[in-house]
NUPA-721551 format. One record per residue (C-alpha): x, y, z. Coordinates in steps of 0.25 Angstrom, whole numbers. Example, Ala and Ser with C-alpha at 12.3 -4.5 7.8 and 13.67 -1.06 7.14 Angstrom:
<atoms>
{{49,-18,31}}
{{55,-4,29}}
</atoms>
This chain:
<atoms>
{{317,16,122}}
{{327,25,129}}
{{337,14,131}}
{{336,10,117}}
{{337,24,112}}
{{350,26,121}}
{{356,13,115}}
{{353,17,101}}
{{359,31,104}}
{{372,25,110}}
{{374,15,98}}
{{371,25,88}}
{{381,35,93}}
{{392,24,92}}
{{387,19,78}}
{{387,33,72}}
{{400,37,78}}
{{408,24,74}}
{{400,17,62}}
{{394,29,54}}
{{405,34,45}}
{{396,44,37}}
{{403,57,37}}
{{390,64,37}}
{{387,59,51}}
{{400,63,58}}
{{401,62,73}}
{{387,63,79}}
{{382,62,93}}
{{369,53,95}}
{{362,62,106}}
{{349,54,108}}
{{340,43,102}}
{{325,42,103}}
{{318,29,100}}
{{303,29,95}}
{{293,21,105}}
{{292,10,95}}
{{308,9,93}}
{{307,10,78}}
{{314,24,77}}
{{325,31,84}}
{{328,46,83}}
{{343,48,84}}
{{348,62,88}}
{{362,65,84}}
{{371,77,85}}
{{383,79,75}}
{{396,82,83}}
{{402,90,72}}
{{395,103,72}}
{{398,106,57}}
{{392,93,53}}
{{379,93,45}}
{{367,88,53}}
{{360,84,40}}
{{372,76,35}}
{{373,69,48}}
{{359,65,48}}
{{360,60,34}}
{{372,52,38}}
{{365,46,50}}
{{353,42,42}}
{{362,35,31}}
{{368,27,43}}
{{354,24,49}}
{{352,10,44}}
{{366,6,48}}
{{365,12,62}}
{{351,5,64}}
{{357,-8,60}}
{{369,-6,70}}
{{359,-2,81}}
{{351,-15,78}}
{{363,-23,80}}
{{368,-16,92}}
{{355,-14,100}}
{{347,-26,95}}
{{334,-19,97}}
{{321,-25,93}}
{{319,-13,83}}
{{331,-4,79}}
{{324,10,77}}
{{326,18,64}}
{{336,29,67}}
{{332,44,64}}
{{343,54,66}}
{{341,68,70}}
{{351,79,74}}
{{351,83,89}}
{{354,98,90}}
{{354,98,105}}
{{369,95,107}}
{{373,106,98}}
{{368,118,107}}
{{381,119,114}}
{{382,134,111}}
{{368,136,117}}
{{372,127,129}}
{{384,136,132}}
{{376,148,131}}
{{366,142,141}}
{{377,139,151}}
{{382,153,150}}
{{368,158,154}}
{{368,147,165}}
{{381,152,171}}
{{376,167,171}}
{{362,163,177}}
{{366,154,188}}
{{372,164,198}}
{{359,172,196}}
{{350,160,198}}
{{358,156,211}}
{{357,170,216}}
{{342,171,214}}
{{340,157,221}}
{{349,161,233}}
{{342,175,235}}
{{328,168,234}}
{{332,156,243}}
{{325,147,233}}
{{331,135,226}}
{{326,132,212}}
{{320,118,209}}
{{330,110,201}}
{{326,104,188}}
{{332,91,182}}
{{337,91,168}}
{{342,78,161}}
{{348,76,147}}
{{357,66,139}}
{{366,66,128}}
{{375,57,120}}
{{390,58,119}}
{{403,50,120}}
{{395,38,116}}
{{386,38,128}}
{{374,46,134}}
{{376,57,144}}
{{365,61,153}}
{{364,73,163}}
{{353,75,173}}
{{355,89,180}}
{{347,97,190}}
{{346,113,190}}
{{338,125,192}}
{{337,128,177}}
{{333,118,166}}
{{339,127,155}}
{{353,127,163}}
{{353,112,165}}
{{350,110,150}}
{{361,119,146}}
{{371,113,156}}
{{367,98,152}}
{{369,102,137}}
{{382,108,140}}
{{387,95,147}}
{{382,87,135}}
{{390,96,126}}
{{402,93,135}}
{{401,78,133}}
{{400,80,118}}
{{413,88,118}}
{{420,77,126}}
{{415,67,115}}
{{422,75,105}}
{{435,74,114}}
{{434,60,119}}
{{427,51,108}}
{{435,40,102}}
{{425,39,91}}
{{426,53,86}}
{{439,55,77}}
{{439,70,81}}
{{439,68,96}}
{{452,72,104}}
{{453,57,109}}
{{452,52,95}}
{{464,61,91}}
{{472,55,102}}
{{469,41,98}}
{{473,44,84}}
{{485,52,86}}
{{491,50,100}}
{{499,37,96}}
{{506,45,85}}
{{508,59,91}}
{{505,66,104}}
{{491,72,103}}
{{488,85,110}}
{{475,85,117}}
{{466,95,124}}
{{468,98,139}}
{{455,90,142}}
{{459,78,135}}
{{473,78,141}}
{{467,79,155}}
{{458,67,152}}
{{470,59,147}}
{{478,62,160}}
{{466,57,168}}
{{465,45,160}}
{{480,42,162}}
{{478,43,177}}
{{466,34,177}}
{{474,24,169}}
{{486,25,179}}
{{477,24,192}}
{{469,12,186}}
{{482,4,182}}
{{478,4,168}}
{{464,-1,169}}
{{459,13,164}}
{{465,16,151}}
{{459,23,140}}
{{469,18,130}}
{{460,6,129}}
{{454,11,116}}
{{460,0,107}}
{{455,-11,117}}
{{440,-5,116}}
{{441,-5,101}}
{{447,-20,101}}
{{435,-25,110}}
{{425,-17,102}}
{{419,-8,113}}
{{420,4,104}}
{{409,-2,96}}
{{401,-6,108}}
{{401,-21,105}}
{{414,-27,109}}
{{421,-39,104}}
{{432,-49,109}}
{{446,-47,104}}
{{457,-58,104}}
{{469,-57,113}}
{{478,-52,102}}
{{469,-40,99}}
{{469,-36,113}}
{{484,-37,115}}
{{485,-29,102}}
{{476,-18,108}}
{{483,-18,121}}
{{495,-13,114}}
{{488,1,112}}
{{483,2,126}}
{{489,8,138}}
{{487,22,145}}
{{502,22,148}}
{{504,24,133}}
{{497,38,133}}
{{507,49,134}}
{{502,63,139}}
{{510,75,138}}
{{504,86,147}}
{{513,97,142}}
{{509,95,127}}
{{495,89,131}}
{{497,78,122}}
{{494,63,122}}
{{501,52,114}}
{{501,37,114}}
{{512,27,115}}
{{505,16,108}}
{{499,15,94}}
{{484,12,94}}
{{481,18,107}}
{{467,24,109}}
{{460,31,121}}
{{446,26,124}}
{{438,37,132}}
{{428,26,136}}
{{433,25,150}}
{{432,40,154}}
{{425,48,143}}
{{411,47,150}}
{{416,51,163}}
{{424,62,158}}
{{412,68,150}}
{{403,67,163}}
{{413,75,171}}
{{414,86,160}}
{{399,86,159}}
{{397,88,174}}
{{407,100,173}}
{{399,106,162}}
{{386,105,171}}
{{393,110,183}}
{{398,122,175}}
{{384,125,170}}
{{379,126,185}}
{{373,112,186}}
{{375,106,200}}
{{366,93,199}}
{{368,84,187}}
{{370,69,184}}
{{379,67,171}}
{{379,52,166}}
{{387,46,154}}
{{380,34,149}}
{{376,31,163}}
{{390,26,166}}
{{397,39,171}}
{{390,48,180}}
{{392,61,187}}
{{383,67,198}}
{{384,82,200}}
{{377,86,213}}
{{364,79,217}}
{{350,79,212}}
{{340,87,221}}
{{336,80,234}}
{{346,68,231}}
{{360,65,237}}
{{365,62,223}}
{{362,57,209}}
{{357,42,211}}
{{365,33,202}}
{{364,18,202}}
{{375,8,198}}
{{369,-4,190}}
{{373,-19,192}}
{{382,-22,180}}
{{374,-35,177}}
{{360,-30,179}}
{{357,-15,175}}
{{345,-14,184}}
{{352,-18,197}}
{{359,-7,205}}
{{371,-10,212}}
{{374,3,218}}
{{368,17,220}}
{{375,30,221}}
{{371,45,223}}
{{381,53,215}}
{{384,68,219}}
{{396,75,212}}
{{401,61,209}}
{{402,52,197}}
{{399,37,194}}
{{404,29,183}}
{{402,14,179}}
{{409,4,170}}
{{402,-9,168}}
{{404,-21,159}}
{{389,-20,155}}
{{392,-7,147}}
{{399,-12,135}}
{{402,-27,134}}
{{401,-39,125}}
{{401,-54,127}}
{{411,-64,121}}
{{414,-78,124}}
{{405,-78,136}}
{{412,-66,142}}
{{408,-52,144}}
{{418,-41,139}}
{{416,-27,143}}
{{422,-14,138}}
{{429,-11,151}}
{{443,-15,146}}
{{455,-18,154}}
{{466,-10,146}}
{{477,-18,152}}
{{472,-32,147}}
{{464,-28,135}}
{{451,-35,140}}
{{438,-30,147}}
{{440,-31,162}}
{{433,-42,169}}
{{427,-44,183}}
{{420,-31,185}}
{{406,-28,180}}
{{405,-13,183}}
{{412,-2,191}}
{{405,11,195}}
{{415,22,201}}
{{410,34,208}}
{{420,46,208}}
{{420,61,208}}
{{423,62,193}}
{{416,54,182}}
{{429,53,174}}
{{435,46,187}}
{{423,37,189}}
{{423,32,175}}
{{438,30,173}}
{{439,22,186}}
{{427,13,183}}
{{437,6,172}}
{{449,3,181}}
{{439,-2,192}}
{{432,-11,182}}
{{445,-16,176}}
{{454,-18,188}}
{{443,-24,197}}
{{438,-22,211}}
{{451,-24,219}}
{{458,-13,211}}
{{446,-4,212}}
{{445,-5,228}}
{{460,-2,228}}
{{461,9,218}}
{{448,17,217}}
{{451,31,220}}
{{447,37,233}}
{{433,43,233}}
{{429,34,222}}
{{418,23,223}}
{{415,11,214}}
{{405,0,212}}
{{411,-12,207}}
{{403,-24,201}}
{{411,-36,199}}
{{407,-49,192}}
{{406,-58,204}}
{{402,-48,215}}
{{391,-38,218}}
{{394,-24,215}}
{{400,-16,227}}
{{406,-2,230}}
{{421,1,231}}
{{424,14,238}}
</atoms>
């Protein structure tokens, strides 16, 4: 039931964002779904993104769309029984002010707690706190250890608030996001962006240069053409691919550091955050936890991008298994992460089959077609933004290129179609 509930939550998040046009609904985050034991009902908790929006109107809009959403879920998930949907407002994510107050209290209390422990020669027993939240089209999970459960709860909620903030900046589904403004306007005029966005743009340009164009977040038109924005996928013809390629290429992004603007040389260009968004969010969440005094935590974005802060009590690090791309239950590698990140890209994440061939969402932006030959790539790196970004060129460019170009200090697990999985150091 937990797996079914998470599948329903993920699909509903995309359906509501992209298919429900009712102005009463607006932008909402689907925070969680609970399915009854008999599978006939699902309690869907949502949080309106717009603080000024009417919660009652939002619920009325969702209830009006309930039959449509249920019918779409039935087609997407093919469950024996598609549950009836019951929508409620989740007020948990809205307590940002309370969280900030708690964090201020934490900062004031921490020196006193440490001083008392040092004076007494005792170490408080660590407690574990774990929570999850939905944002940026995926489920983010934090497991943390500390001496004060209230402190951990406040710190974890602050980290979730951070990823929701980034969703407002990087979403290509939200018309009001900074990324959407760039995609709409940068081909017509230079768009002034925030310092944070400009830094991220510069990093992505560097990834593209180092990867010889295999990482390129101007791949948006291709992802739309192949249907991966909707999650299903379709096989376009060659003429359509060639037309989309005319709007792609990181070399056609113009950055002006003095004016802090971005512009596009080509019409129709669109940035797609799918290759770096989760990794960037995980790093920022870790920064929030660390600032709040949390020294031991594991932050995971949809299970594919992970950062380990410190190590659990009595362990050398956080245990993480790397699955076989063909059989989920088989483990091909085991790692103990400590102050390190791990990201994985595999053809099993999003794919479709056409004409007897598997096509995944991992696109080669230079050819316009999904990369072939590799099944999955896992990269270990000091930062999650680095590990997530580097999985793409390693997957697209293949094993020989990876062995030659993987940055010093990074490690990777490569799973090719015709070989057992193996480490590259």
